[in-house]
Each structure stands twice: as structure tokens, then as C-alpha cells.
Steps between C-alpha positions, in 0.01 A plus 500: 500500500294411803134407519375586847164525671394808695613359835844414362548853364457638854841351586665733250442804720627819338722317252423580139546203269754550223345259261148371472287410795146376472256519788182298462163529672160350424407767246814665366870461437741786573813508288803711592714547191738773398407712801129495412210311654244345265177344623331225302145431620326169440162352577520299825432130456192399700514128447754276338568135434851464641750760622798265491779662302324827412778709658767290334317534169491879544872514583603274213291695248646827629855374468432374150322809366715763668846348518499265201265672254599852619140622519402810695471416871138616534393301194694201635309524829166516317583190296629319809172570680316338209715188534445488876124531445511205256682303768222576749233387254630143468660229707878532500531152349293611196735779388 
């Protein structure tokens, strides 16, 4: 599994990922899984307290929910976005 931003996905060229690839932007996450593309939209964050660790929080939550708990990938992404949002709403030392 790879978590990539839109710029990083441009390096893939015409290669189709075998497994799961997640491309993030400021308002949606694209998930390539099983030959299908799923788009999960979210409300952009206008202001936040601290962005330290939000990406790591997203990745860790995704690994936990999808790989450990065996949840559906789209549902795992939605839950992971919630965790990342919580990370943005507090100082990293408070979590």
C-alpha cells in the first residue's frame, strides 16, 4: 500500500498499480483498489491548530483499519480522514 499525493502519482506514468494506491488532494482522496477507482470527498480544512503529524495520523489509521481490522478500503479512508482532522484540531503534543 502506498499513500501518495497528486504530484507523486504523476511519476507512475501509465503504470497501473496492482494493489492499493491513494492519491490525496485538498478536497478528496482517490483510492485505486481491485482495478476500480473510488473517490472520497471531504470538507477542506480552512483553519487548524497544528498540522504536525496529520499525514502520519492518516497513514497509521489507514494501516490499522484496512490491514489490521480488515475493513473496506473506502470506509478505512473515511475513518482515517476523521483521525487526521482530529490531529489538525489540536496540538500534536495533546493527542
